[in-house]
Structure formats: C-alpha cells, structure tokens
All heavy atoms as an XYZ file, in Angstrom:
859
protein
N       0.827     -1.199      0.001
C       0.001      0.003     -0.002
C       0.864      1.259     -0.002
O       0.550      2.230     -0.640
C      -0.936     -0.050      1.230
C      -1.874      1.109      1.292
S      -3.083      1.011     -0.038
C      -4.322      2.048      0.586
N       1.986      1.202      0.700
C       2.836      2.378      0.785
C       3.406      2.757     -0.580
O       3.434      3.919     -0.945
C       3.942      2.154      1.802
C       4.768      3.382      2.048
C       5.822      3.168      3.087
C       6.529      4.486      3.321
N       7.874      4.339      3.724
N       3.877      1.752     -1.352
C       4.446      2.043     -2.668
C       3.405      2.643     -3.598
O       3.691      3.526     -4.380
C       5.043      0.784     -3.290
C       6.352      0.385     -2.660
C       7.029     -0.650     -3.495
C       8.294     -1.073     -2.801
N       9.452     -0.787     -3.562
N       2.166      2.159     -3.507
C       1.082      2.695     -4.332
C       0.858      4.152     -3.991
O       0.692      4.986     -4.863
C      -0.201      1.872     -4.108
C      -1.355      2.332     -4.965
C      -2.376      3.002     -4.102
N      -3.481      3.457     -4.955
C      -4.148      4.547     -4.721
N      -3.865      5.301     -3.717
N      -5.124      4.912     -5.499
N       0.872      4.483     -2.697
C       0.690      5.863     -2.270
C       1.832      6.748     -2.761
O       1.607      7.868     -3.212
C       0.570      5.967     -0.751
C      -0.722      5.356     -0.216
O      -1.691      5.231     -1.004
O      -0.756      4.988      0.965
N       3.052      6.229     -2.698
C       4.213      6.985     -3.172
C       4.108      7.234     -4.675
O       4.383      8.325     -5.156
C       5.512      6.237     -2.860
C       5.854      6.224     -1.388
C       7.049      5.346     -1.078
O       7.697      4.823     -2.020
O       7.339      5.167      0.116
N       3.697      6.223     -5.405
C       3.570      6.356     -6.855
C       2.480      7.349     -7.220
O       2.650      8.196     -8.096
C       3.275      5.000     -7.496
C       3.166      5.115     -9.002
C       3.240      3.762     -9.676
N       2.927      3.989    -11.063
C       1.765      3.698    -11.626
N       0.819      3.120    -10.932
N       1.556      3.958    -12.900
N       1.356      7.279     -6.520
C       0.261      8.206     -6.788
C       0.692      9.636     -6.472
O       0.410     10.560     -7.237
C      -0.974      7.829     -5.970
C      -2.229      8.637     -6.228
C      -2.648      8.533     -7.696
C      -3.348      8.169     -5.324
N       1.414      9.830     -5.381
C       1.902     11.159     -5.040
C       2.882     11.667     -6.094
O       2.872     12.840     -6.465
C       2.572     11.164     -3.650
C       1.599     10.949     -2.516
C       0.442     11.937     -2.524
O       0.614     13.133     -2.789
N      -0.736     11.439     -2.241
N       3.726     10.759     -6.603
C       4.671     11.149     -7.651
C       3.936     11.515     -8.938
O       4.280     12.492     -9.604
C       5.674     10.022     -7.898
C       6.792     10.432     -8.818
C       7.807      9.333     -9.069
N       7.200      8.248     -9.816
C       7.060      7.002     -9.366
N       7.482      6.689     -8.165
N       6.497      6.070    -10.114
N       2.882     10.766     -9.263
C       2.095     11.098    -10.459
C       1.420     12.456    -10.303
O       1.367     13.231    -11.251
C       1.031     10.024    -10.711
C       1.561      8.817    -11.420
C       0.444      7.928    -11.932
O      -0.584      8.455    -12.385
O       0.632      6.717    -11.891
N       0.922     12.724     -9.125
C       0.289     14.034     -8.866
C       1.310     15.152     -8.999
O       1.016     16.197     -9.582
C      -0.338     14.054     -7.468
C      -1.563     13.202     -7.351
C      -2.086     13.252     -5.925
C      -3.333     12.446     -5.733
N      -3.822     12.510     -4.348
N       2.495     14.934     -8.453
C       3.551     15.934     -8.559
C       3.930     16.149    -10.029
O       4.084     17.290    -10.482
C       4.779     15.485     -7.763
C       5.996     16.393     -7.798
C       5.680     17.766     -7.202
C       7.156     15.740     -7.051
N       4.031     15.063    -10.781
C       4.403     15.147    -12.190
C       3.385     15.953    -12.989
O       3.754     16.862    -13.742
C       4.566     13.739    -12.798
O       5.565     13.028    -12.061
C       4.944     13.800    -14.256
N       2.105     15.649    -12.820
C       1.092     16.374    -13.591
C       1.044     17.845    -13.145
O       0.814     18.741    -13.959
C      -0.301     15.697    -13.518
C      -1.241     16.302    -14.569
C      -0.898     15.801    -12.147
C      -0.845     16.096    -15.973
N       1.316     18.098    -11.875
C       1.368     19.490    -11.395
C       2.506     20.267    -12.046
O       2.336     21.418    -12.467
N       3.672     19.633    -12.149
C       4.816     20.283    -12.792
C       4.545     20.511    -14.278
O       4.908     21.551    -14.833
C       6.085     19.448    -12.625
C       6.556     19.306    -11.186
C       6.923     20.631    -10.596
C       7.442     20.474     -9.185
N       7.695     21.754     -8.528
N       3.888     19.553    -14.908
C       3.558     19.716    -16.322
C       2.585     20.876    -16.523
O       2.734     21.663    -17.459
C       2.962     18.418    -16.883
C       3.970     17.287    -16.958
S       3.228     15.761    -17.520
C       3.712     15.843    -19.247
N       1.607     20.976    -15.644
C       0.646     22.076    -15.737
C       1.345     23.419    -15.561
O       1.016     24.393    -16.254
C      -0.453     21.902    -14.690
N       2.305     23.497    -14.653
C       3.052     24.742    -14.451
C       3.830     25.135    -15.707
O       3.836     26.306    -16.105
C       4.016     24.599    -13.274
C       3.349     24.571    -11.930
C       4.330     24.292    -10.794
O       5.563     24.262    -11.033
O       3.852     24.106     -9.670
N       4.491     24.175    -16.316
C       5.261     24.440    -17.539
C       4.332     24.950    -18.639
O       4.620     25.946    -19.308
C       6.013     23.176    -18.000
C       7.138     22.841    -17.013
C       6.564     23.346    -19.423
C       7.762     21.471    -17.226
N       3.219     24.272    -18.824
C       2.259     24.651    -19.853
C       1.682     26.040    -19.587
O       1.634     26.891    -20.477
C       1.135     23.614    -19.923
C       0.082     23.934    -20.945
C       0.234     23.547    -22.272
C      -1.062     24.641    -20.595
C      -0.725     23.839    -23.215
C      -2.035     24.947    -21.539
C      -1.866     24.547    -22.843
O      -2.813     24.853    -23.773
N       1.242     26.268    -18.370
C       0.592     27.534    -18.030
C       1.567     28.718    -18.166
O       1.199     29.767    -18.682
C       0.017     27.456    -16.614
S      -1.092     28.817    -16.207
N       2.792     28.507    -17.719
C       3.792     29.574    -17.831
C       4.009     29.965    -19.285
O       4.107     31.138    -19.617
C       5.103     29.108    -17.190
C       6.138     30.204    -17.058
C       7.360     29.756    -16.255
N       6.975     29.328    -14.909
C       7.257     28.127    -14.396
N       7.919     27.229    -15.102
N       6.884     27.816    -13.183
N       4.025     28.985    -20.170
C       4.282     29.252    -21.582
C       3.063     29.787    -22.324
O       3.205     30.633    -23.196
C       4.773     27.980    -22.265
N       1.884     29.299    -21.990
C       0.690     29.656    -22.751
C      -0.152     30.770    -22.126
O      -0.909     31.423    -22.838
C      -0.191     28.423    -22.972
C       0.405     27.459    -23.929
N       1.353     26.520    -23.557
C       0.226     27.313    -25.255
C       1.716     25.830    -24.613
N       1.055     26.282    -25.669
N      -0.034     30.944    -20.833
C      -0.844     31.949    -20.157
C       0.006     32.987    -19.423
O      -0.510     33.781    -18.647
C      -1.836     31.278    -19.194
C      -2.692     30.269    -19.880
N      -2.913     29.006    -19.375
C      -3.378     30.319    -21.050
C      -3.699     28.333    -20.205
N      -3.985     29.105    -21.236
N       1.315     32.926    -19.648
C       2.277     33.883    -19.118
C       2.191     34.071    -17.598
O       2.376     35.162    -17.070
C       2.146     35.254    -19.808
C       2.638     35.254    -21.252
C       1.708     34.525    -22.203
O       0.497     34.694    -22.142
N       2.259     33.706    -23.077
N       1.911     32.998    -16.868
C       1.926     33.079    -15.412
C       3.378     32.956    -14.954
O       4.151     32.202    -15.531
C       1.086     31.964    -14.762
O       1.559     30.706    -15.247
C      -0.388     32.127    -15.072
N       3.731     33.713    -13.956
C       5.101     33.638    -13.439
C       5.200     32.644    -12.284
O       6.223     32.003    -12.111
C       5.570     35.011    -13.019
C       5.664     35.931    -14.215
C       6.609     37.066    -13.987
O       7.424     37.002    -13.059
O       6.523     38.027    -14.755
N       4.146     32.556    -11.499
C       4.137     31.623    -10.364
C       2.724     31.075    -10.221
O       1.751     31.799    -10.343
C       4.557     32.345     -9.083
C       4.786     31.414     -7.938
C       5.393     32.114     -6.771
C       5.654     31.089     -5.675
N       6.329     31.668     -4.551
N       2.633     29.793     -9.998
C       1.323     29.181     -9.843
C       0.640     28.963    -11.184
O       1.282     28.963    -12.230
N      -0.676     28.780    -11.118
C      -1.458     28.482    -12.311
C      -2.576     29.490    -12.493
O      -3.111     30.027    -11.519
C      -2.083     27.088    -12.199
C      -1.135     25.905    -12.034
C      -1.924     24.637    -11.767
C      -0.256     25.738    -13.262
N      -2.962     29.716    -13.737
C      -4.125     30.549    -14.026
C      -5.374     29.757    -13.611
O      -5.300     28.543    -13.393
C      -4.166     30.907    -15.509
S      -4.592     29.512    -16.577
N      -6.519     30.393    -13.501
C      -7.739     29.676    -13.095
C      -8.090     28.489    -14.008
O      -8.520     27.435    -13.528
C      -8.820     30.752    -13.149
C      -8.089     32.033    -12.909
C      -6.745     31.844    -13.576
N      -7.898     28.638    -15.303
C      -8.205     27.553    -16.247
C      -7.321     26.336    -16.002
O      -7.803     25.193    -15.936
C      -8.014     28.062    -17.680
C      -8.308     27.036    -18.748
C      -8.016     27.567    -20.150
O      -7.964     28.792    -20.348
O      -7.826     26.725    -21.038
N      -6.032     26.565    -15.865
C      -5.098     25.456    -15.634
C      -5.280     24.868    -14.239
O      -5.141     23.658    -14.043
C      -3.653     25.912    -15.842
S      -3.257     26.252    -17.577
N      -5.605     25.701    -13.263
C      -5.865     25.219    -11.908
C      -7.078     24.281    -11.901
O      -7.057     23.237    -11.256
C      -6.091     26.390    -10.951
C      -6.056     25.984     -9.506
C      -6.151     27.163     -8.532
N      -5.265     28.251     -8.886
C      -5.684     29.482     -9.212
N      -6.958     29.782     -9.211
N      -4.813     30.424     -9.508
N      -8.116     24.642    -12.657
C      -9.313     23.790    -12.747
C      -8.988     22.465    -13.428
O      -9.454     21.400    -12.992
C     -10.421     24.526    -13.497
N      -8.188     22.514    -14.479
C      -7.797     21.292    -15.190
C      -6.973     20.388    -14.277
O      -7.216     19.178    -14.193
C      -7.009     21.633    -16.457
C      -6.566     20.439    -17.309
C      -7.772     19.664    -17.846
C      -5.684     20.933    -18.448
N      -6.022     20.962    -13.560
C      -5.195     20.188    -12.643
C      -6.045     19.590    -11.521
O      -5.883     18.418    -11.173
C      -4.064     21.036    -12.066
C      -3.176     20.343    -11.044
C      -2.493     19.113    -11.650
C      -2.149     21.308    -10.481
N      -6.927     20.370    -10.984
C      -7.802     19.887     -9.916
C      -8.623     18.693    -10.402
O      -8.768     17.696     -9.692
C      -8.703     21.023     -9.449
O      -9.608     20.568     -8.484
N      -9.143     18.788    -11.597
C      -9.924     17.708    -12.191
C      -9.058     16.450    -12.357
O      -9.480     15.343    -12.021
C     -10.498     18.145    -13.529
C     -11.348     17.100    -14.202
C     -12.678     16.915    -13.832
C     -10.827     16.297    -15.205
C     -13.462     15.947    -14.453
C     -11.602     15.337    -15.826
C     -12.918     15.172    -15.445
O     -13.687     14.208    -16.062
N      -7.846     16.628    -12.873
C      -6.941     15.496    -13.086
C      -6.595     14.816    -11.763
O      -6.588     13.579    -11.665
C      -5.665     15.952    -13.800
N      -6.334     15.601    -10.731
C      -6.004     15.043     -9.422
C      -7.191     14.287     -8.834
O      -7.030     13.219     -8.227
C      -5.535     16.144     -8.474
C      -4.243     16.862     -8.879
C      -3.952     18.007     -7.925
C      -3.070     15.900     -8.971
N      -8.367     14.823     -9.041
C      -9.590     14.173     -8.573
C      -9.775     12.819     -9.259
O     -10.120     11.817     -8.624
C     -10.781     15.078     -8.863
C     -12.120     14.526     -8.472
C     -13.232     15.465     -8.904
O     -13.176     16.664     -8.564
O     -14.153     14.984     -9.591
N      -9.536     12.788    -10.561
C      -9.672     11.535    -11.307
C      -8.639     10.511    -10.849
O      -8.927      9.319    -10.778
C      -9.537     11.762    -12.819
C     -10.529     12.722    -13.454
C     -11.977     12.520    -13.072
N     -12.406     11.156    -13.191
C     -13.493     10.640    -12.582
N     -14.237     11.401    -11.831
N     -13.814      9.384    -12.728
N      -7.420     10.959    -10.544
C      -6.391     10.043    -10.053
C      -6.811      9.409     -8.724
O      -6.626      8.220     -8.507
C      -5.062     10.775     -9.865
C      -4.311     11.039    -11.113
S      -2.751     11.846    -10.672
C      -2.187     12.325    -12.274
N      -7.352     10.227     -7.855
C      -7.775      9.746     -6.543
C      -8.896      8.705     -6.643
O      -8.967      7.809     -5.824
C      -8.252     10.906     -5.669
C      -7.148     11.635     -4.947
C      -6.392     10.761     -3.956
O      -7.006      9.928     -3.257
O      -5.161     10.912     -3.875
N      -9.753      8.862     -7.625
C     -10.893      7.953     -7.733
C     -10.684      6.855     -8.775
O     -11.636      6.226     -9.206
C     -12.172      8.746     -8.027
O     -12.053      9.421     -9.255
N      -9.445      6.613     -9.149
C      -9.136      5.594    -10.152
C      -9.604      4.221     -9.656
O      -9.263      3.804     -8.543
C      -7.641      5.555    -10.440
S      -7.198      4.308    -11.667
N     -10.380      3.504    -10.474
C     -10.876      2.191    -10.060
C      -9.778      1.127     -9.948
O      -9.972      0.105     -9.305
C     -11.890      1.815    -11.152
C     -11.544      2.655    -12.317
C     -10.902      3.902    -11.787
N      -8.614      1.376    -10.535
C      -7.523      0.400    -10.477
C      -6.723      0.468     -9.189
O      -5.959     -0.427     -8.884
C      -6.589      0.560    -11.685
C      -7.232      0.192    -12.975
C      -7.560      1.151    -13.907
C      -7.523     -1.136    -13.269
C      -8.164      0.816    -15.107
C      -8.122     -1.487    -14.457
C      -8.450     -0.505    -15.379
N      -6.844      1.560     -8.476
C      -6.147      1.781     -7.197
C      -4.679      1.367     -7.292
O      -3.909      1.979     -7.987
C      -6.857      1.083     -6.040
C      -8.273      1.549     -5.836
C      -8.294      2.984     -5.408
C      -9.745      3.450     -5.278
N      -9.863      4.858     -5.374
N      -4.281      0.313     -6.586
C      -2.878     -0.086     -6.511
C      -2.256     -0.478     -7.830
O      -1.065     -0.338     -8.027
N      -3.046     -0.950     -8.776
C      -2.509     -1.375    -10.062
C      -2.731     -0.350    -11.148
O      -2.768     -0.687    -12.325
N      -2.882      0.911    -10.761
C      -3.191      1.983    -11.706
C      -2.120      2.093    -12.786
O      -0.952      2.266    -12.484
C      -3.303      3.316    -10.956
C      -3.631      4.483    -11.873
C      -3.525      5.774    -11.087
C      -3.807      6.963    -11.972
N      -3.111      6.977    -13.234
N      -2.516      1.991    -14.053
C      -1.560      2.231    -15.135
C      -1.408      3.739    -15.350
O      -2.170      4.523    -14.800
C      -2.234      1.583    -16.348
C      -3.691      1.707    -16.063
C      -3.839      1.598    -14.563
N      -0.435      4.132    -16.146
C      -0.380      5.539    -16.534
C      -1.629      5.809    -17.363
O      -2.141      4.916    -18.058
C       0.911      5.889    -17.334
C       2.123      5.784    -16.428
C       1.075      5.038    -18.554
N      -2.151      6.994    -17.284
C      -3.434      7.305    -17.919
C      -3.436      7.034    -19.424
O      -4.439      6.606    -19.976
C      -3.840      8.739    -17.618
S      -4.209      9.003    -15.861
N      -2.307      7.286    -20.093
C      -2.263      7.086    -21.542
C      -2.398      5.617    -21.921
O      -2.767      5.297    -23.041
C      -0.973      7.664    -22.123
O       0.145      6.995    -21.556
N      -2.111      4.714    -20.990
C      -2.202      3.279    -21.268
C      -3.453      2.651    -20.642
O      -3.603      1.437    -20.649
C      -0.961      2.572    -20.742
N      -4.330      3.471    -20.116
C      -5.504      2.975    -19.400
C      -6.590      2.513    -20.364
O      -6.796      3.090    -21.422
C      -6.049      4.075    -18.493
S      -7.309      3.480    -17.356
N      -7.307      1.477    -19.957
C      -8.404      0.961    -20.765
C      -9.725      1.675    -20.463
O     -10.672      1.576    -21.231
C      -8.598     -0.547    -20.528
O      -8.809     -0.779    -19.134
C      -7.372     -1.314    -20.999
N      -9.778      2.357    -19.330
C     -10.968      3.116    -18.943
C     -10.639      4.596    -19.103
O      -9.649      5.071    -18.558
C     -11.353      2.855    -17.478
C     -11.680      1.399    -17.274
C     -12.522      3.738    -17.065
C     -11.905      1.021    -15.824
N     -11.447      5.308    -19.844
C     -11.198      6.734    -20.020
C     -12.194      7.495    -19.157
O     -13.342      7.676    -19.526
C     -11.298      7.119    -21.497
C     -10.294      6.370    -22.324
N      -8.938      6.542    -22.161
C     -10.436      5.416    -23.261
C      -8.300      5.733    -22.989
N      -9.185      5.035    -23.659
N     -11.736      7.915    -17.996
C     -12.629      8.511    -17.007
C     -12.716     10.042    -17.117
O     -13.453     10.654    -16.374
C     -12.212      8.097    -15.600
S     -10.530      8.561    -15.168
N     -11.976     10.639    -18.028
C     -12.014     12.087    -18.213
C     -13.172     12.472    -19.133
O     -13.447     11.755    -20.108
C     -10.732     12.590    -18.869
C      -9.541     12.708    -17.962
C      -9.057     11.637    -17.232
C      -8.861     13.912    -17.852
C      -7.952     11.750    -16.418
C      -7.741     14.041    -17.048
C      -7.296     12.952    -16.331
O      -6.198     13.071    -15.535
N     -13.797     13.592    -18.856
C     -14.770     14.149    -19.794
C     -13.991     14.527    -21.045
O     -12.811     14.894    -20.966
C     -15.420     15.404    -19.206
C     -16.283     15.132    -17.999
C     -16.800     16.438    -17.448
C     -17.539     16.214    -16.155
N     -17.927     17.482    -15.522
N     -14.617     14.464    -22.228
C     -13.882     14.736    -23.476
C     -13.127     16.067    -23.492
O     -11.963     16.106    -23.919
C     -14.973     14.704    -24.548
C     -15.997     13.778    -23.988
C     -15.997     14.026    -22.504
N     -13.721     17.148    -23.022
C     -13.043     18.448    -23.030
C     -11.837     18.454    -22.100
O     -10.774     18.995    -22.424
C     -14.007     19.562    -22.648
N     -11.983     17.826    -20.948
C     -10.878     17.753    -19.990
C      -9.773     16.841    -20.507
O      -8.597     17.117    -20.328
C     -11.369     17.262    -18.629
C     -12.310     18.222    -17.960
S     -11.473     19.795    -17.634
C     -12.221     20.243    -16.114
N     -10.164     15.783    -21.166
C      -9.179     14.864    -21.735
C      -8.342     15.581    -22.787
O      -7.122     15.432    -22.844
C      -9.899     13.663    -22.352
C      -8.953     12.588    -22.790
C      -9.709     11.345    -23.187
N      -8.756     10.338    -23.597
C      -9.065      9.255    -24.248
N     -10.317      9.005    -24.548
N      -8.145      8.411    -24.605
N      -8.993     16.359    -23.621
C      -8.258     17.120    -24.642
C      -7.354     18.155    -23.981
O      -6.223     18.363    -24.417
C      -9.228     17.789    -25.625
C      -8.529     18.510    -26.749
C      -7.534     17.652    -27.530
O      -7.757     16.438    -27.709
O      -6.506     18.206    -27.963
N      -7.839     18.789    -22.922
C      -7.021     19.776    -22.215
C      -5.779     19.156    -21.610
O      -4.674     19.698    -21.740
N      -5.922     18.004    -20.986
C      -4.762     17.352    -20.373
C      -3.813     16.834    -21.447
O      -2.596     16.834    -21.268
C      -5.195     16.266    -19.365
C      -4.144     16.096    -18.274
C      -5.469     14.961    -20.012
C      -4.044     17.206    -17.313
N      -4.353     16.417    -22.583
C      -3.490     16.004    -23.711
C      -2.637     17.164    -24.194
O      -1.451     16.990    -24.493
C      -4.340     15.500    -24.874
C      -4.698     14.072    -24.805
C      -5.366     13.669    -26.092
N      -5.767     12.292    -26.025
C      -6.715     11.767    -26.762
N      -7.371     12.512    -27.635
N      -7.032     10.511    -26.660
N      -3.242     18.330    -24.312
C      -2.485     19.514    -24.743
C      -1.361     19.829    -23.759
O      -0.236     20.128    -24.167
C      -3.411     20.719    -24.885
C      -4.315     20.648    -26.069
C      -5.259     21.847    -26.129
O      -5.202     22.758    -25.323
N      -6.141     21.827    -27.122
N      -1.688     19.764    -22.477
C      -0.678     20.021    -21.448
C       0.462     19.016    -21.584
O       1.637     19.386    -21.604
C      -1.303     19.971    -20.035
C      -0.228     19.926    -18.961
C      -2.229     21.153    -19.825
N       0.122     17.740    -21.675
C       1.158     16.704    -21.743
C       1.958     16.779    -23.049
O       3.163     16.572    -23.033
C       0.528     15.323    -21.581
C       0.044     15.073    -20.194
S      -0.620     13.422    -20.071
C      -0.935     13.326    -18.328
N       1.280     17.088    -24.129
C       1.967     17.195    -25.422
C       3.009     18.313    -25.396
O       4.101     18.174    -25.935
C       0.943     17.439    -26.533
C       1.494     17.226    -27.918
C       0.409     17.339    -28.983
N      -0.596     16.285    -28.822
C      -1.907     16.501    -28.789
N      -2.399     17.709    -28.919
N      -2.750     15.489    -28.643
N       2.653     19.430    -24.767
C       3.577     20.546    -24.709
C       4.649     20.329    -23.643
O       5.849     20.501    -23.892
C       2.830     21.856    -24.422
C       3.773     23.026    -24.325
C       4.228     23.666    -25.464
C       4.261     23.458    -23.090
C       5.137     24.711    -25.385
C       5.163     24.506    -23.004
C       5.596     25.123    -24.153
O       6.498     26.151    -24.062
N       4.206     19.965    -22.445
C       5.131     19.908    -21.305
C       5.980     18.648    -21.271
O       7.088     18.670    -20.734
C       4.345     20.038    -19.996
N       5.481     17.564    -21.849
C       6.219     16.304    -21.793
C       7.673     16.393    -22.220
O       8.575     16.039    -21.457
N       7.940     16.895    -23.420
C       9.346     16.998    -23.852
C      10.168     17.954    -22.993
O      11.362     17.755    -22.814
C       9.234     17.531    -25.284
C       7.865     17.211    -25.726
C       7.011     17.237    -24.485
N       9.546     18.957    -22.437
C      10.259     19.936    -21.613
C      10.537     19.418    -20.212
O      11.413     19.906    -19.520
C       9.455     21.231    -21.563
C       9.456     21.930    -22.923
C       8.291     22.870    -23.106
N       8.367     23.531    -24.403
C       7.902     22.997    -25.537
N       7.334     21.811    -25.547
N       8.011     23.651    -26.675
N       9.773     18.420    -19.794
C       9.976     17.830    -18.466
C      11.353     17.185    -18.354
O      11.948     17.180    -17.283
C       8.899     16.779    -18.179
C       7.557     17.328    -17.807
S       7.510     18.045    -16.155
C       7.655     16.577    -15.142
N      11.835     16.625    -19.442
C      13.127     15.938    -19.409
C      14.242     16.869    -18.937
O      15.103     16.463    -18.175
C      13.458     15.359    -20.790
C      14.660     14.453    -20.862
C      14.534     13.290    -19.891
C      14.840     13.941    -22.275
N      14.215     18.116    -19.364
C      15.237     19.068    -18.953
C      14.963     19.668    -17.565
O      15.893     19.919    -16.806
C      15.341     20.201    -19.974
C      15.852     19.798    -21.344
C      15.766     20.972    -22.313
C      17.271     19.279    -21.263
N      13.713     19.897    -17.248
C      13.375     20.591    -15.997
C      13.205     19.648    -14.811
O      13.483     20.035    -13.677
C      12.114     21.414    -16.201
C      12.373     22.520    -17.200
C      11.184     23.410    -17.365
N      11.483     24.394    -18.407
C      10.580     24.997    -19.128
N       9.307     24.748    -18.917
N      10.933     25.851    -20.053
N      12.702     18.460    -15.056
C      12.454     17.491    -13.974
C      12.815     16.084    -14.465
O      11.941     15.244    -14.657
C      10.975     17.549    -13.551
C      10.543     18.910    -13.120
N      10.903     19.453    -11.905
C       9.804     19.844    -13.753
C      10.370     20.664    -11.808
N       9.723     20.925    -12.915
N      14.104     15.831    -14.664
C      14.513     14.560    -15.274
C      14.137     13.325    -14.454
O      13.787     12.298    -15.031
C      16.027     14.700    -15.435
C      16.427     15.808    -14.537
C      15.247     16.707    -14.403
N      14.199     13.384    -13.137
C      13.870     12.204    -12.337
C      12.379     11.872    -12.398
O      12.009     10.698    -12.487
C      14.323     12.399    -10.885
C      15.844     12.525    -10.697
C      16.187     12.755     -9.239
C      16.566     11.310    -11.241
N      11.541     12.889    -12.361
C      10.099     12.648    -12.503
C       9.792     12.070    -13.884
O       8.951     11.179    -14.018
C       9.310     13.944    -12.305
C       9.142     14.440    -10.878
C       8.431     15.786    -10.867
C       8.382     13.432    -10.037
N      10.484     12.579    -14.886
C      10.288     12.094    -16.257
C      10.690     10.634    -16.369
O       9.959      9.819    -16.952
C      11.095     12.939    -17.259
O      10.742     14.303    -17.082
C      10.838     12.509    -18.687
N      11.815     10.284    -15.806
C      12.292      8.898    -15.845
C      11.316      7.984    -15.108
O      10.964      6.913    -15.615
C      13.689      8.795    -15.238
C      14.265      7.387    -15.157
C      14.428      6.793    -16.544
C      15.602      7.402    -14.425
N      10.868      8.396    -13.941
C       9.922      7.578    -13.171
C       8.622      7.380    -13.948
O       8.070      6.268    -13.980
C       9.646      8.219    -11.820
N       8.135      8.436    -14.606
C       6.902      8.326    -15.386
C       7.108      7.382    -16.575
O       6.235      6.565    -16.886
C       6.455      9.713    -15.868
C       5.160      9.687    -16.592
N       3.964      9.483    -15.956
C       4.859      9.823    -17.903
C       2.983      9.490    -16.836
N       3.502      9.709    -18.036
N       8.249      7.478    -17.207
C       8.571      6.579    -18.328
C       8.603      5.124    -17.851
O       8.024      4.238    -18.494
C       9.917      6.988    -18.942
C      10.366      6.079    -20.046
C       9.762      6.129    -21.289
C      11.386      5.163    -19.847
C      10.167      5.289    -22.323
C      11.799      4.324    -20.865
C      11.190      4.385    -22.102
N       9.249      4.873    -16.726
C       9.325      3.516    -16.185
C       7.942      3.004    -15.759
O       7.635      1.829    -15.940
C      10.313      3.457    -15.014
C      11.779      3.689    -15.398
C      12.636      3.750    -14.152
C      12.275      2.643    -16.368
N       7.117      3.895    -15.215
C       5.746      3.515    -14.883
C       5.009      3.058    -16.133
O       4.265      2.090    -16.102
C       4.974      4.699    -14.252
C       5.391      4.997    -12.831
O       6.003      4.121    -12.177
O       5.105      6.114    -12.358
N       5.217      3.770    -17.221
C       4.566      3.430    -18.485
C       4.996      2.065    -19.013
O       4.222      1.363    -19.654
N       6.216      1.688    -18.717
C       6.713      0.383    -19.127
C       6.278     -0.727    -18.156
O       6.466     -1.909    -18.443
C       8.254      0.384    -19.197
C       8.868      1.268    -20.279
C      10.395      1.229    -20.163
C       8.439      0.807    -21.661
N       5.761     -0.315    -17.016
C       5.344     -1.287    -16.004
C       6.458     -1.664    -15.055
O       6.292     -2.525    -14.209
N       7.599     -1.003    -15.152
C       8.748     -1.325    -14.312
C       8.510     -0.917    -12.864
O       8.862     -1.640    -11.953
C      10.027     -0.637    -14.855
C      11.203     -0.850    -13.931
C      10.326     -1.157    -16.242
N       7.896      0.242    -12.643
C       7.706      0.757    -11.288
C       6.351      0.385    -10.704
O       6.040      0.774     -9.601
C       7.840      2.279    -11.275
S       9.510      2.844    -11.597
N       5.557     -0.334    -11.436
C       4.208     -0.660    -10.961
C       4.294     -1.610     -9.774
O       5.113     -2.514     -9.739
C       3.409     -1.295    -12.081
C       1.935     -1.173    -11.864
C       1.165     -1.547    -13.079
N       1.404     -0.573    -14.133
C       1.327     -0.838    -15.420
N       1.045     -2.042    -15.830
N       1.540      0.081    -16.305
N       3.425     -1.382     -8.791
C       3.410     -2.260     -7.614
C       2.348     -3.302     -7.724
O       1.426     -3.200     -8.474
C       3.167     -1.446     -6.346
O       1.932     -0.737     -6.470
C       4.305     -0.490     -6.082
C-alpha cells in the first residue's frame, strides 16, 4: 500500500509540474497556475484519486478506462503534449519515473 501511495503522489507531482510548464508558456503566469489550468489540474487530481484500479493503476495514456470528460481529456493532452518533452530538462527524475511507470517497471 505504501508504494502505491508513493507512486500516486509522484504522479500528482508530475502532472502538477507539467501544468506549471504549460501555463507559464501559454498563459504567461510567473508563479502558480491561471484559473483555467488550476481547474484542469484539480480535475486530473480528482480523477487520479478515484481511479478504479487503485494499486494497479496504469499511466493514464495506457488505461483501458477513459474517465475524463472529453473536453478535460483534450485539455490534459495539450498540457502533456507541450510539457512532456520539456519535463526531461526541468524534472529529469520525474520524467524517468513516469517513463518507467509506463513500461510497467515501477508498478506495484
């Protein structure tokens, strides 16, 4: 249970960092998030918490259940598409952990 909690916290941190990168570039925020990005992040965190897979949660891109509303799903895709490549330079350890999660290496 502890590893699952650590992984979920790391995923939350990762999506938060991605949202910051995206918001800073697209909405010119210097610190924190604009209301639109804050709402998107809040929604994503809520969906993570209520994931039906719990301990065996895959990365969202590899999930068989799409629990996001279509507009929110597109919004998070835009964030990930933009911020994903930039994460490697800004947060390399989070990027590596997310990559390994996607391969199933870090899954508990």
